[in-house]
C-alpha positions as CSV (number, residue, x, y, z in Angstrom):
1,X,-85.3,92.1,-104.1
2,X,-84.2,89.3,-101.9
3,X,-87.0,88.4,-99.4
4,X,-85.6,88.8,-95.9
5,X,-88.5,89.5,-93.5
6,X,-86.5,91.5,-90.9
7,X,-85.7,94.1,-93.6
8,X,-89.2,94.6,-95.0
9,X,-90.7,98.0,-95.1
10,X,-94.5,97.6,-95.2
11,X,-95.7,101.0,-94.0
12,X,-96.8,103.2,-96.9
13,X,-95.8,106.3,-94.9
14,X,-92.2,105.0,-94.6
15,X,-92.1,104.5,-98.4
16,X,-93.5,108.0,-98.9
17,X,-90.8,109.4,-96.6
18,X,-88.2,107.7,-98.7
19,X,-89.7,109.1,-101.9
20,X,-89.7,112.7,-100.5
21,X,-86.1,112.4,-99.5
22,X,-84.9,110.7,-102.7
23,X,-87.1,111.9,-105.6
24,X,-84.7,110.8,-108.4
25,X,-86.3,107.6,-109.7
26,X,-85.5,104.8,-112.2
27,X,-88.4,103.8,-114.4
28,X,-88.2,100.3,-116.0
29,X,-90.6,99.1,-118.6
30,X,-91.0,95.7,-120.2
31,X,-91.5,97.2,-123.7
32,X,-92.1,95.0,-126.7
33,X,-88.5,95.6,-127.9
34,X,-87.1,94.6,-124.5
35,X,-86.5,96.2,-121.2
36,X,-86.1,100.0,-121.2
37,X,-84.9,102.2,-118.3
38,X,-85.0,106.0,-117.8
39,X,-84.4,108.3,-114.9
40,X,-86.6,111.2,-113.9
41,X,-87.6,113.1,-110.8
42,X,-90.9,112.3,-109.0
43,X,-93.3,114.0,-106.7
44,X,-95.9,112.5,-104.4
45,X,-99.5,113.6,-104.8
46,X,-99.9,114.5,-101.2
47,X,-103.7,115.0,-101.2
48,X,-104.4,111.3,-101.8
49,X,-105.7,108.8,-99.2
50,X,-102.9,108.3,-96.6
51,X,-102.4,104.6,-97.6
52,X,-102.2,105.4,-101.3
53,X,-99.0,106.2,-103.0
54,X,-99.4,108.3,-106.1
55,X,-96.5,109.7,-108.1
56,X,-96.4,112.3,-110.8
57,X,-93.5,112.8,-113.2
58,X,-92.7,113.4,-116.8
59,X,-90.8,111.8,-119.6
60,X,-88.9,113.6,-122.3
61,X,-90.0,112.6,-125.8
62,X,-89.3,110.0,-127.3
63,X,-88.8,108.1,-124.0
64,X,-92.6,107.9,-123.7
65,X,-92.7,105.8,-126.9
66,X,-89.7,103.7,-126.0
67,X,-91.4,102.8,-122.7
68,X,-94.8,102.4,-124.4
69,X,-96.0,104.6,-121.6
70,X,-99.5,103.9,-120.4
71,X,-99.8,100.6,-122.2
72,X,-98.6,98.3,-119.4
73,X,-97.3,98.2,-115.8
74,X,-94.0,99.7,-115.1
75,X,-91.5,99.5,-112.2
76,X,-90.3,102.6,-110.4
77,X,-87.2,102.2,-108.3
78,X,-86.4,104.6,-105.5
79,X,-82.9,104.3,-104.1
80,X,-82.3,105.8,-100.7
81,X,-79.0,106.0,-98.8
82,X,-76.7,103.0,-99.3
83,X,-73.1,102.0,-98.8
84,X,-70.7,99.1,-98.3
85,X,-70.3,97.8,-94.8
86,X,-66.8,96.3,-94.1
87,X,-66.6,93.3,-91.9
88,X,-63.7,95.1,-90.1
89,X,-66.5,96.8,-88.2
90,X,-67.9,93.4,-86.9
91,X,-66.9,91.2,-84.0
92,X,-63.8,89.0,-84.5
93,X,-64.6,85.9,-86.7
94,X,-67.6,87.6,-88.4
95,X,-66.1,88.0,-91.9
96,X,-68.9,88.5,-94.4
97,X,-69.3,92.1,-95.5
98,X,-72.5,93.5,-96.8
99,X,-74.2,96.5,-98.3
100,X,-76.7,98.6,-96.3
101,X,-79.5,100.3,-98.2
102,X,-83.0,101.6,-98.2
103,X,-84.8,100.8,-101.5
104,X,-88.4,100.7,-102.8
105,X,-89.8,99.0,-105.9
106,X,-93.1,100.5,-106.9
107,X,-95.4,99.1,-109.6
108,X,-98.4,100.4,-111.4
109,X,-99.7,101.4,-114.9
110,X,-99.2,105.1,-115.5
111,X,-102.0,107.4,-116.6
112,X,-100.9,109.9,-119.3
113,X,-101.6,113.5,-118.4
114,X,-103.2,116.0,-120.7
115,X,-101.1,118.9,-122.0
116,X,-102.6,121.2,-119.4
117,X,-102.2,118.7,-116.6
118,X,-98.6,118.1,-117.7
119,X,-97.8,121.8,-117.6
120,X,-99.4,122.2,-114.1
121,X,-97.3,119.2,-113.0
122,X,-94.1,120.6,-114.5
123,X,-94.8,123.9,-112.7
124,X,-95.3,122.0,-109.4
125,X,-92.1,120.0,-110.0
126,X,-90.1,123.1,-110.8
127,X,-91.5,125.1,-107.9
128,X,-90.8,122.2,-105.5
129,X,-87.1,121.9,-106.4
130,X,-86.6,125.7,-106.9
131,X,-88.0,126.5,-103.5
132,X,-84.7,125.5,-101.9
133,X,-82.6,127.5,-104.2
134,X,-81.2,131.0,-103.2
135,X,-82.7,132.7,-106.2
136,X,-85.3,130.2,-107.2
137,X,-87.0,130.6,-110.6
138,X,-90.5,129.8,-111.9
139,X,-91.9,128.7,-115.2
140,X,-94.3,131.6,-114.9
141,X,-91.4,134.0,-115.6
142,X,-91.8,133.0,-119.3
143,X,-95.1,131.0,-119.6
144,X,-95.2,131.1,-123.4
145,X,-91.6,129.8,-123.7
146,X,-92.0,127.2,-121.0
147,X,-95.3,126.0,-122.5
148,X,-93.4,125.5,-125.8
149,X,-90.7,123.5,-124.0
150,X,-93.3,121.4,-122.1
151,X,-94.5,120.1,-125.5
152,X,-91.3,118.0,-125.5
153,X,-92.4,116.1,-122.4
154,X,-95.2,113.7,-121.5
155,X,-96.6,113.9,-118.0
156,X,-97.8,110.9,-116.0
157,X,-99.6,110.0,-112.8
158,X,-98.8,106.6,-111.3
159,X,-101.0,105.1,-108.7
160,X,-98.9,102.4,-107.0
161,X,-100.8,99.1,-107.0
162,X,-98.0,97.3,-105.0
163,X,-94.6,97.9,-103.6
164,X,-91.7,95.9,-102.3
165,X,-89.4,97.9,-100.0
166,X,-86.4,97.1,-97.9
167,X,-84.5,98.9,-95.1
168,X,-81.4,96.7,-94.8
169,X,-79.5,98.5,-92.1
170,X,-77.5,95.9,-90.1
171,X,-80.5,94.8,-88.0
172,X,-79.0,91.4,-87.8
173,X,-76.0,92.7,-85.8
174,X,-75.7,93.3,-82.1
175,X,-76.6,96.9,-80.9
176,X,-72.9,97.8,-80.2
177,X,-71.9,96.6,-83.7
178,X,-74.8,98.6,-85.3
179,X,-73.7,101.7,-83.5
180,X,-70.0,101.2,-84.6
181,X,-71.2,100.9,-88.2
182,X,-73.4,104.0,-87.8
183,X,-70.6,106.0,-86.2
184,X,-68.3,105.1,-89.2
185,X,-71.0,106.4,-91.5
186,X,-71.5,109.6,-89.5
187,X,-68.5,111.2,-91.3
188,X,-68.8,109.7,-94.8
189,X,-72.6,109.1,-95.2
190,X,-74.6,110.8,-92.5
191,X,-78.0,110.0,-94.2
192,X,-77.2,106.3,-94.0
193,X,-76.1,106.6,-90.3
194,X,-79.4,108.4,-89.6
195,X,-81.4,105.7,-91.2
196,X,-79.6,103.0,-89.2
197,X,-80.4,104.8,-86.0
198,X,-84.1,105.2,-87.0
199,X,-84.5,101.4,-87.0
């Protein structure tokens, strides 16, 4: 990402907050056949040291082989709220539009989970996302069947060794301009408006 100091996110807790709110991740690997990208949900390992960022997820087979999973460092991209900012919201004469966003790039070498660890992680993942559903389901409802299905996946744990994160939210504009932009997003993208007001 472009290095602009005013937009840097350096607090691991802010990166964790972004991951919790936007758990759909892009995984990019520099595999021997070239770059490979896949998309999967992630969860934070919440019992880790507060400065550590540890993700768990799974890959469907044969994605694990395409990525050569566990053999090298990978990049995980978390994309938070984002949208186009029209220069019509700026002061007269300020004509360059932009794109506001909150994004994190996380790097590390994944550890492959055992079959039992993978099933436990898939159970946690399912329980996490089903907990908000009106009639949430559980893998335990058919453990034998869901264990068979789990064999088509490979679980991973990724301890983030470094991250590069940005919250580019019109911080370079005057307060009244920032509020005008946030007010425009209130109706069409409230999550982005909320992020703008947080900074």
